[in-house]
Backbone as XML, in Angstrom:
<?xml version="1.0"?>
<chain id="A" units="angstrom">
  <residue number="1" name="UNK">
    <atom name="N" x="-7.781" y="15.168" z="7.070"/>
    <atom name="CA" x="-7.025" y="15.815" z="8.100"/>
    <atom name="C" x="-8.004" y="16.608" z="8.958"/>
  </residue>
  <residue number="2" name="UNK">
    <atom name="N" x="-7.801" y="16.527" z="10.247"/>
    <atom name="CA" x="-8.704" y="17.190" z="11.183"/>
    <atom name="C" x="-7.922" y="18.070" z="12.144"/>
  </residue>
  <residue number="3" name="UNK">
    <atom name="N" x="-8.601" y="19.088" z="12.643"/>
    <atom name="CA" x="-8.080" y="19.862" z="13.757"/>
    <atom name="C" x="-8.229" y="18.974" z="14.986"/>
  </residue>
  <residue number="4" name="UNK">
    <atom name="N" x="-7.115" y="18.585" z="15.578"/>
    <atom name="CA" x="-7.142" y="17.606" z="16.662"/>
    <atom name="C" x="-7.993" y="18.072" z="17.841"/>
  </residue>
  <residue number="5" name="UNK">
    <atom name="N" x="-7.846" y="19.307" z="18.243"/>
    <atom name="CA" x="-8.602" y="19.807" z="19.398"/>
    <atom name="C" x="-10.100" y="19.784" z="19.125"/>
  </residue>
  <residue number="6" name="UNK">
    <atom name="N" x="-10.487" y="20.198" z="17.924"/>
    <atom name="CA" x="-11.918" y="20.206" z="17.592"/>
    <atom name="C" x="-12.455" y="18.782" z="17.471"/>
  </residue>
  <residue number="7" name="UNK">
    <atom name="N" x="-11.645" y="17.889" z="16.900"/>
    <atom name="CA" x="-12.069" y="16.493" z="16.795"/>
    <atom name="C" x="-12.275" y="15.888" z="18.184"/>
  </residue>
  <residue number="8" name="UNK">
    <atom name="N" x="-11.316" y="16.115" z="19.063"/>
    <atom name="CA" x="-11.410" y="15.550" z="20.412"/>
    <atom name="C" x="-12.596" y="16.100" z="21.189"/>
  </residue>
  <residue number="9" name="UNK">
    <atom name="N" x="-13.073" y="17.288" z="20.815"/>
    <atom name="CA" x="-14.225" y="17.884" z="21.495"/>
    <atom name="C" x="-15.556" y="17.313" z="20.999"/>
  </residue>
  <residue number="10" name="UNK">
    <atom name="N" x="-15.529" y="16.558" z="19.920"/>
    <atom name="CA" x="-16.769" y="15.996" z="19.372"/>
    <atom name="C" x="-17.332" y="14.912" z="20.284"/>
  </residue>
  <residue number="11" name="UNK">
    <atom name="N" x="-18.652" y="14.731" z="20.242"/>
    <atom name="CA" x="-19.250" y="13.614" z="20.981"/>
    <atom name="C" x="-18.800" y="12.281" z="20.371"/>
  </residue>
  <residue number="12" name="UNK">
    <atom name="N" x="-18.847" y="11.234" z="21.166"/>
    <atom name="CA" x="-18.377" y="9.910" z="20.735"/>
    <atom name="C" x="-19.084" y="9.425" z="19.480"/>
  </residue>
  <residue number="13" name="UNK">
    <atom name="N" x="-20.397" y="9.703" z="19.365"/>
    <atom name="CA" x="-21.116" y="9.221" z="18.179"/>
    <atom name="C" x="-20.651" y="9.938" z="16.906"/>
  </residue>
  <residue number="14" name="UNK">
    <atom name="N" x="-20.257" y="11.203" z="17.000"/>
    <atom name="CA" x="-19.725" y="11.917" z="15.835"/>
    <atom name="C" x="-18.359" y="11.335" z="15.447"/>
  </residue>
  <residue number="15" name="UNK">
    <atom name="N" x="-17.528" y="11.061" z="16.460"/>
    <atom name="CA" x="-16.225" y="10.452" z="16.180"/>
    <atom name="C" x="-16.406" y="9.086" z="15.509"/>
  </residue>
  <residue number="16" name="UNK">
    <atom name="N" x="-17.372" y="8.323" z="15.976"/>
    <atom name="CA" x="-17.646" y="7.009" z="15.377"/>
    <atom name="C" x="-18.095" y="7.158" z="13.929"/>
  </residue>
  <residue number="17" name="UNK">
    <atom name="N" x="-18.913" y="8.174" z="13.654"/>
    <atom name="CA" x="-19.376" y="8.411" z="12.282"/>
    <atom name="C" x="-18.205" y="8.794" z="11.384"/>
  </residue>
  <residue number="18" name="UNK">
    <atom name="N" x="-17.303" y="9.620" z="11.889"/>
    <atom name="CA" x="-16.121" y="10.010" z="11.107"/>
    <atom name="C" x="-15.246" y="8.792" z="10.842"/>
  </residue>
  <residue number="19" name="UNK">
    <atom name="N" x="-15.028" y="7.980" z="11.866"/>
    <atom name="CA" x="-14.207" y="6.775" z="11.704"/>
    <atom name="C" x="-14.816" y="5.833" z="10.667"/>
  </residue>
  <residue number="20" name="UNK">
    <atom name="N" x="-16.121" y="5.623" z="10.749"/>
    <atom name="CA" x="-16.798" y="4.744" z="9.782"/>
    <atom name="C" x="-16.725" y="5.320" z="8.375"/>
  </residue>
  <residue number="21" name="UNK">
    <atom name="N" x="-16.882" y="6.632" z="8.253"/>
    <atom name="CA" x="-16.818" y="7.282" z="6.938"/>
    <atom name="C" x="-15.431" y="7.154" z="6.331"/>
  </residue>
  <residue number="22" name="UNK">
    <atom name="N" x="-14.407" y="7.331" z="7.148"/>
    <atom name="CA" x="-13.034" y="7.199" z="6.652"/>
    <atom name="C" x="-12.751" y="5.768" z="6.204"/>
  </residue>
  <residue number="23" name="UNK">
    <atom name="N" x="-13.221" y="4.796" z="6.982"/>
    <atom name="CA" x="-13.024" y="3.391" z="6.609"/>
    <atom name="C" x="-13.733" y="3.077" z="5.295"/>
  </residue>
  <residue number="24" name="UNK">
    <atom name="N" x="-14.949" y="3.575" z="5.151"/>
    <atom name="CA" x="-15.696" y="3.346" z="3.915"/>
    <atom name="C" x="-15.000" y="4.006" z="2.728"/>
  </residue>
  <residue number="25" name="UNK">
    <atom name="N" x="-14.533" y="5.240" z="2.911"/>
    <atom name="CA" x="-13.828" y="5.934" z="1.825"/>
    <atom name="C" x="-12.583" y="5.154" z="1.413"/>
  </residue>
  <residue number="26" name="UNK">
    <atom name="N" x="-11.859" y="4.601" z="2.376"/>
    <atom name="CA" x="-10.685" y="3.795" z="2.074"/>
    <atom name="C" x="-11.070" y="2.545" z="1.289"/>
  </residue>
  <residue number="27" name="UNK">
    <atom name="N" x="-12.116" y="1.861" z="1.726"/>
    <atom name="CA" x="-12.558" y="0.648" z="1.029"/>
    <atom name="C" x="-12.989" y="0.945" z="-0.402"/>
  </residue>
  <residue number="28" name="UNK">
    <atom name="N" x="-13.742" y="2.018" z="-0.588"/>
    <atom name="CA" x="-14.211" y="2.390" z="-1.928"/>
    <atom name="C" x="-13.031" y="2.747" z="-2.822"/>
  </residue>
  <residue number="29" name="UNK">
    <atom name="N" x="-12.091" y="3.528" z="-2.293"/>
    <atom name="CA" x="-10.921" y="3.930" z="-3.073"/>
    <atom name="C" x="-10.093" y="2.719" z="-3.482"/>
  </residue>
  <residue number="30" name="UNK">
    <atom name="N" x="-9.870" y="1.797" z="-2.556"/>
    <atom name="CA" x="-9.099" y="0.591" z="-2.866"/>
    <atom name="C" x="-9.807" y="-0.260" z="-3.914"/>
  </residue>
  <residue number="31" name="UNK">
    <atom name="N" x="-11.105" y="-0.420" z="-3.785"/>
    <atom name="CA" x="-11.869" y="-1.214" z="-4.756"/>
    <atom name="C" x="-11.810" y="-0.584" z="-6.147"/>
  </residue>
  <residue number="32" name="UNK">
    <atom name="N" x="-11.965" y="0.732" z="-6.223"/>
    <atom name="CA" x="-11.883" y="1.414" z="-7.525"/>
    <atom name="C" x="-10.487" y="1.262" z="-8.121"/>
  </residue>
  <residue number="33" name="UNK">
    <atom name="N" x="-9.476" y="1.417" z="-7.300"/>
    <atom name="CA" x="-8.088" y="1.275" z="-7.742"/>
    <atom name="C" x="-7.872" y="-0.108" z="-8.354"/>
  </residue>
  <residue number="34" name="UNK">
    <atom name="N" x="-8.279" y="-1.141" z="-7.624"/>
    <atom name="CA" x="-8.099" y="-2.504" z="-8.126"/>
    <atom name="C" x="-8.893" y="-2.748" z="-9.405"/>
  </residue>
  <residue number="35" name="UNK">
    <atom name="N" x="-10.133" y="-2.299" z="-9.451"/>
    <atom name="CA" x="-10.979" y="-2.524" z="-10.629"/>
    <atom name="C" x="-10.458" y="-1.761" z="-11.841"/>
  </residue>
  <residue number="36" name="UNK">
    <atom name="N" x="-10.073" y="-0.519" z="-11.656"/>
    <atom name="CA" x="-9.620" y="0.288" z="-12.793"/>
    <atom name="C" x="-8.254" y="-0.155" z="-13.298"/>
  </residue>
  <residue number="37" name="UNK">
    <atom name="N" x="-7.365" y="-0.587" z="-12.411"/>
    <atom name="CA" x="-6.067" y="-1.080" z="-12.873"/>
    <atom name="C" x="-6.228" y="-2.329" z="-13.721"/>
  </residue>
  <residue number="38" name="UNK">
    <atom name="N" x="-7.144" y="-3.191" z="-13.351"/>
    <atom name="CA" x="-7.411" y="-4.407" z="-14.131"/>
    <atom name="C" x="-7.827" y="-4.037" z="-15.550"/>
  </residue>
  <residue number="39" name="UNK">
    <atom name="N" x="-8.718" y="-3.064" z="-15.669"/>
    <atom name="CA" x="-9.187" y="-2.650" z="-16.993"/>
    <atom name="C" x="-8.095" y="-1.903" z="-17.757"/>
  </residue>
  <residue number="40" name="UNK">
    <atom name="N" x="-7.323" y="-1.086" z="-17.060"/>
    <atom name="CA" x="-6.266" y="-0.314" z="-17.718"/>
    <atom name="C" x="-5.189" y="-1.227" z="-18.292"/>
  </residue>
  <residue number="41" name="UNK">
    <atom name="N" x="-4.792" y="-2.232" z="-17.532"/>
    <atom name="CA" x="-3.741" y="-3.123" z="-18.025"/>
    <atom name="C" x="-4.239" y="-3.945" z="-19.207"/>
  </residue>
  <residue number="42" name="UNK">
    <atom name="N" x="-5.503" y="-4.334" z="-19.169"/>
    <atom name="CA" x="-6.085" y="-5.061" z="-20.301"/>
    <atom name="C" x="-6.058" y="-4.179" z="-21.551"/>
  </residue>
  <residue number="43" name="UNK">
    <atom name="N" x="-6.378" y="-2.910" z="-21.400"/>
    <atom name="CA" x="-6.364" y="-1.974" z="-22.521"/>
    <atom name="C" x="-4.952" y="-1.810" z="-23.077"/>
  </residue>
  <residue number="44" name="UNK">
    <atom name="N" x="-3.979" y="-1.667" z="-22.196"/>
    <atom name="CA" x="-2.593" y="-1.503" z="-22.646"/>
    <atom name="C" x="-2.103" y="-2.729" z="-23.407"/>
  </residue>
  <residue number="45" name="UNK">
    <atom name="N" x="-2.335" y="-3.902" z="-22.847"/>
    <atom name="CA" x="-1.908" y="-5.142" z="-23.505"/>
    <atom name="C" x="-2.623" y="-5.297" z="-24.843"/>
  </residue>
  <residue number="46" name="UNK">
    <atom name="N" x="-3.891" y="-4.925" z="-24.894"/>
    <atom name="CA" x="-4.659" y="-4.992" z="-26.135"/>
    <atom name="C" x="-4.117" y="-4.081" z="-27.219"/>
  </residue>
  <residue number="47" name="UNK">
    <atom name="N" x="-3.393" y="-3.052" z="-26.814"/>
    <atom name="CA" x="-2.790" y="-2.121" z="-27.778"/>
    <atom name="C" x="-1.348" y="-2.490" z="-28.100"/>
  </residue>
  <residue number="48" name="UNK">
    <atom name="N" x="-0.921" y="-3.664" z="-27.638"/>
    <atom name="CA" x="0.409" y="-4.150" z="-27.984"/>
    <atom name="C" x="1.507" y="-3.826" z="-26.987"/>
  </residue>
  <residue number="49" name="UNK">
    <atom name="N" x="1.169" y="-3.221" z="-25.880"/>
    <atom name="CA" x="2.187" y="-2.910" z="-24.879"/>
    <atom name="C" x="2.705" y="-4.213" z="-24.277"/>
  </residue>
  <residue number="50" name="UNK">
    <atom name="N" x="4.011" y="-4.333" z="-24.188"/>
    <atom name="CA" x="4.622" y="-5.513" z="-23.580"/>
    <atom name="C" x="4.941" y="-5.196" z="-22.122"/>
  </residue>
  <residue number="51" name="UNK">
    <atom name="N" x="4.401" y="-6.004" z="-21.236"/>
    <atom name="CA" x="4.621" y="-5.806" z="-19.808"/>
    <atom name="C" x="5.852" y="-6.582" z="-19.370"/>
  </residue>
  <residue number="52" name="UNK">
    <atom name="N" x="6.709" y="-5.905" z="-18.624"/>
    <atom name="CA" x="7.915" y="-6.550" z="-18.106"/>
    <atom name="C" x="8.138" y="-6.091" z="-16.673"/>
  </residue>
  <residue number="53" name="UNK">
    <atom name="N" x="8.661" y="-6.974" z="-15.836"/>
    <atom name="CA" x="8.980" y="-6.539" z="-14.476"/>
    <atom name="C" x="10.170" y="-5.583" z="-14.492"/>
  </residue>
  <residue number="54" name="UNK">
    <atom name="N" x="10.261" y="-4.761" z="-13.469"/>
    <atom name="CA" x="11.418" y="-3.879" z="-13.354"/>
    <atom name="C" x="12.671" y="-4.722" z="-13.180"/>
  </residue>
  <residue number="55" name="UNK">
    <atom name="N" x="13.778" y="-4.333" z="-13.812"/>
    <atom name="CA" x="15.040" y="-5.055" z="-13.612"/>
    <atom name="C" x="15.502" y="-4.922" z="-12.154"/>
  </residue>
  <residue number="56" name="UNK">
    <atom name="N" x="16.240" y="-5.912" z="-11.694"/>
    <atom name="CA" x="16.701" y="-5.930" z="-10.297"/>
    <atom name="C" x="17.509" y="-4.682" z="-9.952"/>
  </residue>
  <residue number="57" name="UNK">
    <atom name="N" x="18.354" y="-4.202" z="-10.871"/>
    <atom name="CA" x="19.172" y="-3.031" z="-10.550"/>
    <atom name="C" x="18.314" y="-1.781" z="-10.356"/>
  </residue>
  <residue number="58" name="UNK">
    <atom name="N" x="17.224" y="-1.676" z="-11.089"/>
    <atom name="CA" x="16.305" y="-0.547" z="-10.917"/>
    <atom name="C" x="15.616" y="-0.652" z="-9.558"/>
  </residue>
  <residue number="59" name="UNK">
    <atom name="N" x="15.155" y="-1.848" z="-9.214"/>
    <atom name="CA" x="14.520" y="-2.048" z="-7.912"/>
    <atom name="C" x="15.499" y="-1.779" z="-6.772"/>
  </residue>
  <residue number="60" name="UNK">
    <atom name="N" x="16.741" y="-2.244" z="-6.921"/>
    <atom name="CA" x="17.753" y="-2.003" z="-5.886"/>
    <atom name="C" x="18.013" y="-0.510" z="-5.701"/>
  </residue>
  <residue number="61" name="UNK">
    <atom name="N" x="18.117" y="0.222" z="-6.804"/>
    <atom name="CA" x="18.362" y="1.666" z="-6.725"/>
    <atom name="C" x="17.173" y="2.389" z="-6.103"/>
  </residue>
  <residue number="62" name="UNK">
    <atom name="N" x="15.966" y="1.999" z="-6.484"/>
    <atom name="CA" x="14.767" y="2.623" z="-5.918"/>
    <atom name="C" x="14.669" y="2.333" z="-4.421"/>
  </residue>
  <residue number="63" name="UNK">
    <atom name="N" x="14.973" y="1.111" z="-4.029"/>
    <atom name="CA" x="14.930" y="0.738" z="-2.613"/>
    <atom name="C" x="15.943" y="1.554" z="-1.813"/>
  </residue>
  <residue number="64" name="UNK">
    <atom name="N" x="17.166" y="1.641" z="-2.320"/>
    <atom name="CA" x="18.213" y="2.392" z="-1.617"/>
    <atom name="C" x="17.834" y="3.866" z="-1.482"/>
  </residue>
  <residue number="65" name="UNK">
    <atom name="N" x="17.321" y="4.454" z="-2.562"/>
    <atom name="CA" x="16.919" y="5.864" z="-2.518"/>
    <atom name="C" x="15.769" y="6.074" z="-1.538"/>
  </residue>
  <residue number="66" name="UNK">
    <atom name="N" x="14.847" y="5.134" z="-1.512"/>
    <atom name="CA" x="13.713" y="5.228" z="-0.592"/>
    <atom name="C" x="14.184" y="5.154" z="0.852"/>
  </residue>
  <residue number="67" name="UNK">
    <atom name="N" x="15.053" y="4.192" z="1.153"/>
    <atom name="CA" x="15.556" y="4.060" z="2.524"/>
    <atom name="C" x="16.320" y="5.309" z="2.952"/>
  </residue>
  <residue number="68" name="UNK">
    <atom name="N" x="17.091" y="5.875" z="2.042"/>
    <atom name="CA" x="17.831" y="7.107" z="2.328"/>
    <atom name="C" x="16.871" y="8.258" z="2.623"/>
  </residue>
  <residue number="69" name="UNK">
    <atom name="N" x="15.839" y="8.391" z="1.808"/>
    <atom name="CA" x="14.849" y="9.447" z="2.012"/>
    <atom name="C" x="14.123" y="9.263" z="3.338"/>
  </residue>
  <residue number="70" name="UNK">
    <atom name="N" x="13.701" y="8.042" z="3.639"/>
    <atom name="CA" x="12.988" y="7.788" z="4.892"/>
    <atom name="C" x="13.864" y="8.097" z="6.100"/>
  </residue>
  <residue number="71" name="UNK">
    <atom name="N" x="15.148" y="7.753" z="6.031"/>
    <atom name="CA" x="16.070" y="8.054" z="7.133"/>
    <atom name="C" x="16.230" y="9.563" z="7.303"/>
  </residue>
  <residue number="72" name="UNK">
    <atom name="N" x="16.354" y="10.268" z="6.188"/>
    <atom name="CA" x="16.477" y="11.729" z="6.233"/>
    <atom name="C" x="15.219" y="12.359" z="6.825"/>
  </residue>
  <residue number="73" name="UNK">
    <atom name="N" x="14.060" y="11.900" z="6.377"/>
    <atom name="CA" x="12.804" y="12.438" z="6.907"/>
    <atom name="C" x="12.650" y="12.131" z="8.396"/>
  </residue>
  <residue number="74" name="UNK">
    <atom name="N" x="13.045" y="10.946" z="8.809"/>
    <atom name="CA" x="12.959" y="10.585" z="10.224"/>
    <atom name="C" x="13.869" y="11.458" z="11.083"/>
  </residue>
  <residue number="75" name="UNK">
    <atom name="N" x="15.000" y="11.859" z="10.511"/>
    <atom name="CA" x="15.953" y="12.689" z="11.251"/>
    <atom name="C" x="15.544" y="14.158" z="11.304"/>
  </residue>
  <residue number="76" name="UNK">
    <atom name="N" x="14.720" y="14.590" z="10.357"/>
    <atom name="CA" x="14.414" y="16.024" z="10.258"/>
    <atom name="C" x="12.953" y="16.381" z="10.469"/>
  </residue>
  <residue number="77" name="UNK">
    <atom name="N" x="12.075" y="15.387" z="10.528"/>
    <atom name="CA" x="10.644" y="15.681" z="10.607"/>
    <atom name="C" x="10.003" y="14.791" z="11.676"/>
  </residue>
  <residue number="78" name="UNK">
    <atom name="N" x="9.709" y="15.393" z="12.818"/>
    <atom name="CA" x="9.143" y="14.627" z="13.936"/>
    <atom name="C" x="7.786" y="14.018" z="13.597"/>
  </residue>
  <residue number="79" name="UNK">
    <atom name="N" x="6.963" y="14.734" z="12.823"/>
    <atom name="CA" x="5.661" y="14.184" z="12.433"/>
    <atom name="C" x="5.838" y="12.935" z="11.579"/>
  </residue>
  <residue number="80" name="UNK">
    <atom name="N" x="6.777" y="13.002" z="10.643"/>
    <atom name="CA" x="7.072" y="11.840" z="9.808"/>
    <atom name="C" x="7.527" y="10.671" z="10.680"/>
  </residue>
  <residue number="81" name="UNK">
    <atom name="N" x="8.484" y="10.932" z="11.550"/>
    <atom name="CA" x="9.058" y="9.886" z="12.391"/>
    <atom name="C" x="7.990" y="9.241" z="13.275"/>
  </residue>
  <residue number="82" name="UNK">
    <atom name="N" x="7.078" y="10.042" z="13.789"/>
    <atom name="CA" x="6.022" y="9.542" z="14.675"/>
    <atom name="C" x="5.140" y="8.516" z="13.961"/>
  </residue>
  <residue number="83" name="UNK">
    <atom name="N" x="4.921" y="8.716" z="12.675"/>
    <atom name="CA" x="4.106" y="7.785" z="11.887"/>
    <atom name="C" x="4.962" y="6.655" z="11.313"/>
  </residue>
  <residue number="84" name="UNK">
    <atom name="N" x="6.126" y="7.013" z="10.796"/>
    <atom name="CA" x="6.953" y="6.048" z="10.071"/>
    <atom name="C" x="7.512" y="4.938" z="10.959"/>
  </residue>
  <residue number="85" name="UNK">
    <atom name="N" x="8.031" y="5.293" z="12.118"/>
    <atom name="CA" x="8.694" y="4.291" z="12.954"/>
    <atom name="C" x="7.756" y="3.146" z="13.365"/>
  </residue>
  <residue number="86" name="UNK">
    <atom name="N" x="6.539" y="3.416" z="13.875"/>
    <atom name="CA" x="5.635" y="2.294" z="14.183"/>
    <atom name="C" x="5.209" y="1.521" z="12.935"/>
  </residue>
  <residue number="87" name="UNK">
    <atom name="N" x="5.022" y="2.233" z="11.817"/>
    <atom name="CA" x="4.655" y="1.546" z="10.577"/>
    <atom name="C" x="5.781" y="0.619" z="10.134"/>
  </residue>
  <residue number="88" name="UNK">
    <atom name="N" x="7.014" y="1.099" z="10.241"/>
    <atom name="CA" x="8.164" y="0.290" z="9.842"/>
    <atom name="C" x="8.240" y="-0.988" z="10.683"/>
  </residue>
  <residue number="89" name="UNK">
    <atom name="N" x="8.004" y="-0.871" z="11.975"/>
    <atom name="CA" x="8.008" y="-2.046" z="12.841"/>
    <atom name="C" x="6.879" y="-3.001" z="12.450"/>
  </residue>
  <residue number="90" name="UNK">
    <atom name="N" x="5.696" y="-2.468" z="12.211"/>
    <atom name="CA" x="4.565" y="-3.294" z="11.783"/>
    <atom name="C" x="4.898" y="-4.026" z="10.488"/>
  </residue>
  <residue number="91" name="UNK">
    <atom name="N" x="5.497" y="-3.308" z="9.551"/>
    <atom name="CA" x="5.859" y="-3.892" z="8.262"/>
    <atom name="C" x="6.841" y="-5.042" z="8.451"/>
  </residue>
  <residue number="92" name="UNK">
    <atom name="N" x="7.867" y="-4.815" z="9.250"/>
    <atom name="CA" x="8.861" y="-5.862" z="9.501"/>
    <atom name="C" x="8.208" y="-7.092" z="10.131"/>
  </residue>
  <residue number="93" name="UNK">
    <atom name="N" x="7.313" y="-6.864" z="11.082"/>
    <atom name="CA" x="6.651" y="-7.969" z="11.765"/>
    <atom name="C" x="5.655" y="-8.689" z="10.854"/>
  </residue>
  <residue number="94" name="UNK">
    <atom name="N" x="5.187" y="-8.025" z="9.812"/>
    <atom name="CA" x="4.205" y="-8.613" z="8.898"/>
    <atom name="C" x="4.839" y="-9.449" z="7.794"/>
  </residue>
  <residue number="95" name="UNK">
    <atom name="N" x="6.121" y="-9.255" z="7.539"/>
    <atom name="CA" x="6.763" y="-9.955" z="6.429"/>
    <atom name="C" x="6.645" y="-11.472" z="6.541"/>
  </residue>
  <residue number="96" name="UNK">
    <atom name="N" x="6.795" y="-12.018" z="7.737"/>
    <atom name="CA" x="6.733" y="-13.473" z="7.873"/>
    <atom name="C" x="5.383" y="-13.999" z="7.402"/>
  </residue>
  <residue number="97" name="UNK">
    <atom name="N" x="4.303" y="-13.334" z="7.811"/>
    <atom name="CA" x="2.965" y="-13.763" z="7.380"/>
    <atom name="C" x="2.838" y="-13.682" z="5.867"/>
  </residue>
  <residue number="98" name="UNK">
    <atom name="N" x="3.205" y="-12.555" z="5.305"/>
    <atom name="CA" x="3.043" y="-12.373" z="3.864"/>
    <atom name="C" x="3.923" y="-13.336" z="3.082"/>
  </residue>
  <residue number="99" name="UNK">
    <atom name="N" x="5.119" y="-13.607" z="3.580"/>
    <atom name="CA" x="6.020" y="-14.530" z="2.897"/>
    <atom name="C" x="5.436" y="-15.944" z="2.878"/>
  </residue>
  <residue number="100" name="UNK">
    <atom name="N" x="4.848" y="-16.373" z="3.981"/>
    <atom name="CA" x="4.328" y="-17.737" z="4.091"/>
    <atom name="C" x="2.953" y="-17.871" z="3.457"/>
  </residue>
  <residue number="101" name="UNK">
    <atom name="N" x="2.062" y="-16.953" z="3.734"/>
    <atom name="CA" x="0.668" y="-17.101" z="3.307"/>
    <atom name="C" x="0.382" y="-16.398" z="1.988"/>
  </residue>
  <residue number="102" name="UNK">
    <atom name="N" x="0.479" y="-15.107" z="1.985"/>
    <atom name="CA" x="0.081" y="-14.333" z="0.805"/>
    <atom name="C" x="0.971" y="-14.622" z="-0.404"/>
  </residue>
  <residue number="103" name="UNK">
    <atom name="N" x="2.288" y="-14.543" z="-0.229"/>
    <atom name="CA" x="3.204" y="-14.743" z="-1.346"/>
    <atom name="C" x="3.077" y="-16.150" z="-1.917"/>
  </residue>
  <residue number="104" name="UNK">
    <atom name="N" x="2.990" y="-17.144" z="-1.039"/>
    <atom name="CA" x="2.875" y="-18.528" z="-1.499"/>
    <atom name="C" x="1.607" y="-18.724" z="-2.317"/>
  </residue>
  <residue number="105" name="UNK">
    <atom name="N" x="0.488" y="-18.244" z="-1.799"/>
    <atom name="CA" x="-0.777" y="-18.401" z="-2.519"/>
    <atom name="C" x="-0.775" y="-17.595" z="-3.814"/>
  </residue>
  <residue number="106" name="UNK">
    <atom name="N" x="-0.289" y="-16.361" z="-3.761"/>
    <atom name="CA" x="-0.231" y="-15.551" z="-4.981"/>
    <atom name="C" x="0.631" y="-16.225" z="-6.042"/>
  </residue>
  <residue number="107" name="UNK">
    <atom name="N" x="1.808" y="-16.714" z="-5.652"/>
    <atom name="CA" x="2.699" y="-17.383" z="-6.605"/>
    <atom name="C" x="2.030" y="-18.604" z="-7.215"/>
  </residue>
  <residue number="108" name="UNK">
    <atom name="N" x="1.347" y="-19.378" z="-6.391"/>
    <atom name="CA" x="0.633" y="-20.554" z="-6.881"/>
    <atom name="C" x="-0.450" y="-20.147" z="-7.876"/>
  </residue>
  <residue number="109" name="UNK">
    <atom name="N" x="-1.237" y="-19.154" z="-7.524"/>
    <atom name="CA" x="-2.310" y="-18.705" z="-8.419"/>
    <atom name="C" x="-1.763" y="-18.158" z="-9.732"/>
  </residue>
  <residue number="110" name="UNK">
    <atom name="N" x="-0.650" y="-17.435" z="-9.687"/>
    <atom name="CA" x="-0.048" y="-16.927" z="-10.921"/>
    <atom name="C" x="0.406" y="-18.088" z="-11.801"/>
  </residue>
  <residue number="111" name="UNK">
    <atom name="N" x="0.985" y="-19.115" z="-11.187"/>
    <atom name="CA" x="1.429" y="-20.285" z="-11.947"/>
    <atom name="C" x="0.243" y="-21.005" z="-12.580"/>
  </residue>
  <residue number="112" name="UNK">
    <atom name="N" x="-0.840" y="-21.152" z="-11.845"/>
    <atom name="CA" x="-2.038" y="-21.808" z="-12.384"/>
    <atom name="C" x="-2.617" y="-20.992" z="-13.540"/>
  </residue>
  <residue number="113" name="UNK">
    <atom name="N" x="-2.657" y="-19.685" z="-13.383"/>
    <atom name="CA" x="-3.187" y="-18.818" z="-14.443"/>
    <atom name="C" x="-2.304" y="-18.912" z="-15.681"/>
  </residue>
  <residue number="114" name="UNK">
    <atom name="N" x="-0.993" y="-18.909" z="-15.489"/>
    <atom name="CA" x="-0.071" y="-19.019" z="-16.626"/>
    <atom name="C" x="-0.201" y="-20.361" z="-17.333"/>
  </residue>
  <residue number="115" name="UNK">
    <atom name="N" x="-0.549" y="-21.401" z="-16.572"/>
    <atom name="CA" x="-0.723" y="-22.737" z="-17.147"/>
    <atom name="C" x="-2.102" y="-22.915" z="-17.773"/>
  </residue>
  <residue number="116" name="UNK">
    <atom name="N" x="-2.917" y="-21.869" z="-17.732"/>
    <atom name="CA" x="-4.244" y="-21.935" z="-18.333"/>
    <atom name="C" x="-5.259" y="-22.677" z="-17.489"/>
  </residue>
  <residue number="117" name="UNK">
    <atom name="N" x="-5.020" y="-22.768" z="-16.224"/>
    <atom name="CA" x="-5.946" y="-23.492" z="-15.332"/>
    <atom name="C" x="-6.767" y="-22.534" z="-14.513"/>
  </residue>
</chain>
């Protein structure tokens, strides 16, 4: 988080350095998250934990509660709404790509892995 006025007063090269640093921090955090979750789940399964997907009714309830919360925040918090509304549109517009490309490939790879291939 930055003081907007002070950030805007920075020279372009400082802003570029901040942008690059933030991108790198995001990449490192995502990579660590993915790597550590892989090891954590292996450890849990190795200790006998049975992994199961969430039941549909739990997912439906979580989705409904989330949508209700987001609507409430959009109605009462201008900062939230300013970020959420464009993100929501981006998300909606991205579903077609993910449904056709990412989901299809992921489903195929999961099936191959389950088949021992």
